[in-house]
LODRENDO-975263 format. One record per residue (C-alpha): residue number from 1; residue in one letter; x, y, z. Coordinates in steps of 0.05 Angstrom, whole numbers, plus 5000, padded with zeros to 4 digits. Example, Ala and Ser with C-alpha at 12.3 -4.5 7.8 and 13.67 -1.06 7.14 Angstrom:
! residues 2
 num residuo    x    y    z
   1       A 5246 4910 5156
   2       S 5273 4979 5143
//
This chain:
! residues 467
 num residuo    x    y    z
   1       M 5445 6023 7999
   2       G 5410 6080 8037
   3       P 5467 6132 8032
   4       F 5479 6117 7959
   5       L 5405 6127 7943
   6       D 5407 6197 7974
   7       F 5467 6216 7931
   8       N 5450 6270 7878
   9       P 5503 6278 7821
  10       F 5474 6348 7807
  11       D 5493 6373 7876
  12       N 5563 6346 7866
  13       L 5568 6381 7799
  14       L 5544 6446 7827
  15       C 5599 6442 7879
  16       I 5652 6429 7831
  17       L 5628 6488 7786
  18       L 5627 6536 7846
  19       G 5698 6511 7867
  20       I 5723 6526 7796
  21       S 5689 6593 7792
  22       F 5720 6615 7860
  23       T 5788 6589 7839
  24       V 5788 6625 7772
  25       W 5760 6689 7807
  26       F 5816 6692 7859
  27       T 5869 6672 7808
  28       L 5850 6729 7764
  29       L 5851 6777 7823
  30       L 5920 6750 7843
  31       V 5952 6753 7775
  32       F 5922 6818 7747
  33       I 5910 6861 7807
  34       I 5946 6840 7872
  35       V 6012 6819 7844
  36       P 6019 6881 7801
  37       A 5998 6924 7861
  38       I 6055 6892 7902
  39       F 6106 6911 7849
  40       G 6075 6978 7829
  41       V 6066 6959 7756
  42       S 6006 6965 7710
  43       F 5984 6926 7648
  44       G 5948 6986 7619
  45       I 5880 6956 7625
  46       R 5851 7013 7665
  47       R 5876 7064 7615
  48       L 5843 7025 7556
  49       Y 5781 7019 7597
  50       M 5779 7094 7609
  51       K 5787 7111 7535
  52       T 5731 7062 7517
  53       L 5684 7094 7568
  54       L 5700 7163 7538
  55       K 5677 7141 7470
  56       I 5613 7111 7498
  57       F 5597 7174 7538
  58       E 5609 7217 7475
  59       W 5560 7173 7435
  60       A 5509 7174 7491
  61       T 5511 7251 7499
  62       H 5506 7260 7425
  63       R 5446 7215 7423
  64       I 5411 7254 7477
  65       E 5425 7320 7441
  66       R 5399 7291 7375
  67       G 5336 7262 7407
  68       A 5321 7327 7445
  69       K 5327 7366 7380
  70       D 5281 7319 7342
  71       N 5231 7323 7398
  72       N 5239 7400 7408
  73       H 5260 7390 7480
  74       L 5304 7438 7517
  75       L 5367 7408 7548
  76       Y 5390 7429 7619
  77       K 5458 7463 7614
  78       P 5494 7472 7681
  79       Y 5528 7540 7693
  80       S 5602 7531 7686
  81       N 5613 7602 7710
  82       A 5577 7649 7757
  83       I 5502 7664 7744
  84       I 5514 7738 7753
  85       A 5568 7774 7716
  86       K 5603 7818 7768
  87       E 5652 7874 7749
  88       P 5713 7880 7796
  89       T 5694 7948 7822
  90       S 5705 7977 7892
  91       L 5652 7999 7944
  92       E 5669 8074 7932
  93       E 5661 8067 7856
  94       E 5593 8032 7859
  95       I 5565 8080 7911
  96       N 5589 8139 7868
  97       E 5552 8110 7807
  98       I 5488 8100 7847
  99       R 5491 8171 7873
 100       R 5502 8200 7805
 101       R 5443 8164 7778
 102       G 5398 8186 7834
 103       S 5418 8256 7852
 104       N 5474 8274 7805
 105       R 5520 8279 7864
 106       D 5581 8239 7885
 107       L 5623 8227 7947
 108       D 5665 8289 7933
 109       S 5605 8337 7935
 110       A 5565 8300 7990
 111       S 5604 8256 8039
 112       E 5548 8245 8086
 113       F 5501 8185 8087
 114       E 5448 8183 8034
 115       M 5388 8137 8031
 116       S 5408 8114 7960
 117       D 5470 8081 7992
 118       I 5428 8025 8018
 119       F 5416 8001 7947
 120       Y 5487 7979 7941
 121       F 5482 7933 8001
 122       C 5413 7909 7981
 123       R 5438 7890 7911
 124       R 5500 7856 7940
 125       G 5455 7816 7987
 126       V 5408 7793 7930
 127       E 5469 7775 7887
 128       S 5497 7732 7943
 129       I 5430 7695 7949
 130       M 5423 7683 7875
 131       D 5497 7664 7862
 132       D 5524 7640 7930
 133       E 5596 7624 7913
 134       V 5604 7587 7982
 135       T 5544 7541 7988
 136       K 5551 7514 7917
 137       R 5619 7489 7933
 138       F 5586 7437 7979
 139       S 5543 7403 7927
 140       A 5563 7357 7873
 141       E 5595 7385 7811
 142       E 5547 7386 7752
 143       L 5566 7353 7683
 144       E 5548 7375 7614
 145       S 5557 7305 7584
 146       W 5523 7241 7609
 147       N 5564 7186 7638
 148       L 5507 7135 7640
 149       L 5498 7148 7715
 150       T 5428 7174 7729
 151       R 5454 7214 7788
 152       S 5499 7255 7744
 153       N 5452 7287 7690
 154       Y 5385 7322 7692
 155       N 5372 7301 7620
 156       F 5361 7227 7635
 157       Q 5297 7205 7603
 158       H 5275 7156 7551
 159       I 5308 7178 7487
 160       S 5313 7112 7448
 161       L 5312 7037 7460
 162       R 5387 7031 7445
 163       L 5407 7085 7496
 164       T 5361 7054 7550
 165       V 5391 6983 7537
 166       L 5461 7013 7541
 167       W 5444 7044 7607
 168       G 5415 6979 7633
 169       L 5476 6941 7610
 170       G 5517 6992 7649
 171       V 5477 6979 7711
 172       V 5490 6904 7705
 173       I 5563 6913 7695
 174       R 5572 6961 7752
 175       Y 5533 6926 7804
 176       G 5540 6854 7780
 177       F 5615 6852 7764
 178       L 5652 6915 7785
 179       L 5621 6923 7854
 180       P 5634 6853 7878
 181       L 5703 6857 7850
 182       R 5718 6923 7883
 183       V 5689 6900 7950
 184       T 5734 6838 7948
 185       L 5795 6882 7935
 186       A 5778 6933 7989
 187       F 5772 6878 8040
 188       T 5837 6847 8016
 189       G 5876 6912 8021
 190       V 5848 6932 8088
 191       G 5856 6861 8116
 192       L 5928 6858 8093
 193       L 5943 6926 8121
 194       V 5917 6907 8191
 195       V 5951 6839 8193
 196       L 6018 6858 8165
 197       T 6026 6925 8202
 198       S 6008 6888 8267
 199       I 6063 6837 8254
 200       I 6113 6891 8235
 201       G 6097 6925 8299
 202       F 6132 6869 8338
 203       L 6200 6884 8304
 204       P 6251 6928 8338
 205       N 6256 7000 8314
 206       G 6306 7010 8257
 207       R 6318 7012 8184
 208       M 6290 6942 8169
 209       K 6225 6959 8206
 210       N 6217 7025 8169
 211       F 6231 6993 8103
 212       L 6181 6937 8113
 213       S 6129 6986 8138
 214       E 6135 7031 8078
 215       Q 6131 6971 8030
 216       V 6069 6943 8065
 217       H 6033 7011 8065
 218       L 6049 7023 7992
 219       M 6026 6952 7972
 220       C 5961 6956 8012
 221       Y 5943 7028 7988
 222       R 5954 7006 7915
 223       I 5906 6949 7925
 224       C 5855 6997 7953
 225       V 5866 7044 7895
 226       R 5850 6986 7847
 227       A 5787 6974 7889
 228       L 5763 7040 7863
 229       T 5791 7030 7792
 230       A 5827 7093 7805
 231       I 5867 7119 7745
 232       I 5919 7169 7772
 233       T 5968 7212 7734
 234       Y 6024 7241 7777
 235       H 6063 7303 7753
 236       D 6131 7331 7776
 237       S 6151 7272 7820
 238       E 6216 7306 7834
 239       N 6177 7353 7882
 240       K 6149 7295 7923
 241       P 6150 7309 7999
 242       K 6210 7290 8037
 243       N 6222 7268 8110
 244       G 6219 7325 8162
 245       G 6168 7365 8119
 246       I 6092 7377 8117
 247       C 6050 7356 8057
 248       V 5988 7399 8047
 249       A 5934 7389 7994
 250       N 5864 7409 7975
 251       H 5810 7363 8002
 252       T 5754 7333 7960
 253       S 5745 7264 7988
 254       P 5768 7216 8042
 255       I 5801 7177 7987
 256       D 5850 7233 7977
 257       V 5892 7196 8028
 258       I 5895 7133 7988
 259       I 5907 7173 7923
 260       L 5971 7205 7952
 261       A 5993 7145 7997
 262       S 5994 7098 7939
 263       D 6052 7137 7908
 264       G 6092 7154 7973
 265       C 6088 7141 8047
 266       Y 6064 7194 8097
 267       A 6050 7200 8170
 268       M 5976 7211 8180
 269       V 5945 7259 8228
 270       G 5875 7252 8257
 271       Q 5828 7236 8314
 272       I 5825 7168 8346
 273       H 5760 7130 8325
 274       G 5726 7069 8347
 275       G 5701 7007 8309
 276       L 5736 6986 8246
 277       M 5772 7051 8235
 278       G 5800 7045 8305
 279       V 5827 6977 8292
 280       I 5859 7001 8230
 281       Q 5891 7063 8266
 282       K 5919 7018 8322
 283       S 5951 6970 8275
 284       M 5980 7025 8231
 285       V 6012 7063 8289
 286       K 6049 7000 8310
 287       A 6090 7000 8246
 288       C 6095 7074 8231
 289       P 6095 7136 8276
 290       H 6026 7166 8256
 291       I 5997 7223 8299
 292       W 5929 7204 8328
 293       F 5895 7249 8379
 294       E 5842 7235 8432
 295       R 5777 7273 8424
 296       S 5794 7318 8483
 297       E 5861 7335 8454
 298       V 5839 7358 8384
 299       K 5819 7427 8408
 300       D 5884 7436 8446
 301       R 5920 7478 8393
 302       H 5987 7481 8434
 303       L 5987 7405 8445
 304       V 5974 7392 8369
 305       A 6027 7442 8348
 306       K 6078 7410 8397
 307       R 6068 7341 8373
 308       L 6071 7363 8299
 309       S 6134 7403 8313
 310       D 6167 7342 8349
 311       H 6152 7299 8289
 312       V 6179 7343 8235
 313       E 6243 7357 8275
 314       D 6261 7282 8268
 315       T 6286 7276 8197
 316       T 6281 7200 8200
 317       K 6203 7204 8204
 318       L 6158 7207 8144
 319       P 6129 7274 8122
 320       I 6060 7294 8154
 321       L 5999 7293 8108
 322       I 5950 7349 8125
 323       F 5888 7376 8091
 324       P 5885 7448 8117
 325       E 5813 7464 8091
 326       G 5786 7418 8146
 327       T 5728 7395 8103
 328       C 5713 7367 8034
 329       I 5703 7416 7977
 330       N 5669 7396 7911
 331       N 5729 7393 7864
 332       T 5719 7462 7836
 333       S 5754 7508 7886
 334       V 5802 7514 7944
 335       M 5777 7548 8008
 336       M 5813 7579 8066
 337       F 5871 7541 8095
 338       K 5874 7534 8172
 339       K 5938 7567 8196
 340       G 5957 7516 8247
 341       S 6002 7473 8202
 342       F 6037 7536 8176
 343       E 6059 7560 8243
 344       I 6107 7504 8255
 345       G 6163 7532 8211
 346       S 6176 7470 8172
 347       T 6183 7463 8096
 348       V 6115 7456 8063
 349       Y 6104 7412 8002
 350       P 6041 7434 7967
 351       V 6001 7382 7927
 352       A 5942 7396 7880
 353       I 5890 7342 7867
 354       K 5839 7349 7812
 355       Y 5787 7295 7797
 356       D 5753 7281 7729
 357       P 5681 7280 7746
 358       R 5659 7247 7679
 359       F 5675 7177 7707
 360       G 5649 7186 7779
 361       D 5640 7243 7828
 362       A 5691 7235 7882
 363       F 5664 7292 7926
 364       W 5639 7269 7993
 365       N 5579 7309 8016
 366       S 5580 7287 8090
 367       S 5513 7323 8106
 368       Q 5478 7281 8055
 369       F 5515 7212 8054
 370       G 5545 7170 8108
 371       M 5614 7139 8098
 372       V 5589 7069 8080
 373       N 5538 7099 8031
 374       Y 5591 7143 8000
 375       L 5640 7087 7990
 376       L 5585 7044 7957
 377       R 5574 7102 7909
 378       M 5645 7105 7892
 379       M 5653 7031 7883
 380       S 5590 7030 7836
 381       S 5615 7085 7793
 382       W 5653 7074 7729
 383       A 5723 7094 7756
 384       I 5759 7149 7796
 385       V 5804 7188 7750
 386       C 5847 7244 7775
 387       S 5913 7282 7766
 388       V 5963 7299 7821
 389       W 6014 7355 7817
 390       Y 6072 7357 7865
 391       L 6092 7432 7870
 392       P 6160 7457 7891
 393       P 6172 7462 7967
 394       M 6155 7528 8001
 395       T 6178 7562 8064
 396       R 6156 7624 8102
 397       E 6188 7686 8078
 398       E 6219 7738 8125
 399       G 6164 7779 8159
 400       E 6107 7733 8132
 401       D 6059 7710 8182
 402       A 6024 7642 8182
 403       V 5960 7669 8152
 404       K 5994 7699 8091
 405       F 6039 7639 8083
 406       A 5976 7594 8081
 407       S 5943 7640 8031
 408       R 6004 7637 7986
 409       V 6008 7563 7988
 410       K 5932 7557 7975
 411       A 5938 7605 7915
 412       A 5993 7561 7885
 413       I 5950 7498 7893
 414       A 5890 7531 7862
 415       R 5929 7558 7803
 416       Q 5962 7491 7787
 417       G 5899 7450 7794
 418       G 5854 7498 7755
 419       L 5812 7512 7818
 420       V 5776 7575 7843
 421       D 5816 7608 7899
 422       L 5765 7628 7952
 423       L 5776 7667 8015
 424       W 5716 7636 8053
 425       D 5723 7588 8109
 426       G 5704 7517 8096
 427       G 5672 7516 8166
 428       L 5611 7553 8133
 429       K 5589 7484 8109
 430       R 5557 7474 8178
 431       G 5564 7543 8212
 432       K 5539 7615 8201
 433       V 5580 7673 8176
 434       K 5618 7706 8231
 435       D 5599 7776 8254
 436       T 5668 7799 8236
 437       F 5653 7792 8163
 438       K 5592 7839 8170
 439       E 5634 7887 8214
 440       E 5687 7892 8159
 441       Q 5635 7917 8109
 442       Q 5609 7967 8160
 443       K 5680 7992 8174
 444       L 5696 7998 8100
 445       Y 5635 8041 8087
 446       S 5646 8085 8149
 447       K 5720 8093 8132
 448       M 5700 8114 8061
 449       L 5655 8169 8089
 450       V 5704 8194 8141
 451       G 5763 8189 8092
 452       T 5722 8231 8040
 453       Q 5710 8284 8094
 454       E 5783 8287 8114
 455       D 5804 8295 8042
 456       R 5757 8353 8032
 457       S 5782 8388 8095
 458       L 5855 8378 8072
 459       D 5837 8408 8002
 460       T 5803 8470 8031
 461       P 5850 8533 8029
 462       P 5873 8560 8094
 463       S 5841 8628 8080
 464       S 5772 8598 8079
 465       H 5782 8577 8153
 466       L 5800 8650 8170
 467       N 5738 8676 8138
//
């Protein structure tokens, strides 16, 4: 009778309820997320979810503005444009203006150095400090509306009980429901990728292996996209990258790879890592010819170029995916493209990616957040909404060097994505401005003075020299 006396019916009931809960949970995952991801279909639930969020955000923002007006509070408004209005004038024109105001003389009448010239460089320096167009590209993009995330708006404060309750309900939904769901999907997608690509790696090279590898990669990346509740709109799919080419895109986040790879297969390029990332890389390369470099090989430009060239020359291999900026920029601009991938001579397929920050900030500030912390922020946001444009393929023109070709491709991406086209190097995120930039300004100023003197000597009549 002893064992029967210890039996507690409530424990048995609790186990049954937990079993039913897990069964329902994984059934919903399988039916509504994993199976649609396998076949690349959507029920439109995410689109409906996005439209509902937009209406809630509009109401919350309107409520904040009305509450601030009733309480005579000033609302913080981020600068959508530059702080300082700068006229597109040349160095010579500005110095001429400064000289006329100070001494009523210009470069034509006095081509030597004048003390007043330093005011031009002082003003430019102060403007760069006040409105630094480089440094602000490495911080999160500011929003004018509130998306019920405290990290996205400076105006978050107690306005009304309804607004506070709505924010609290959002916290419960994001961390109590969406985050566990997304973590489960992320582990499912990554786990399937590692297991299935490892199995495919045992197959002999051929069409069957390539076909299975592409289907597995697409399926797993689509599951990972759903782990972020990513809502992606692809434009001009007829320009999608083809085998034997190089796909280049602007870089905002590590999830750029997932965004693009869920719509087509690519050969990845990167450095070999350890830990979980190393396990994923080793399994992926078994099924598909990705290009991984050892740490000691990354700085060998000739070796990198040779392996990239060998890859694109084989038209049976997938297009290479490269982010030429070399670092993440905050979804507002495109910075200088490294010329390496444009020296190969292959067809380049530009792709522009633009995120909608109202639902979640996709920018990864690597100097502030680690990878795990960043992914948790992504998975606890409302959604990741973005647009992807496939631009027509581009090739180097006759007489065009790699630097000019890279700038032309960058300008096309910036124009299509509505991004600011900057000439600065993204390496300034962690480094200092090179001395060559300072020397260019010095050369420009000295050339202006010397050129003015030469023009004056040419304009002087020959008779004046004889006298």
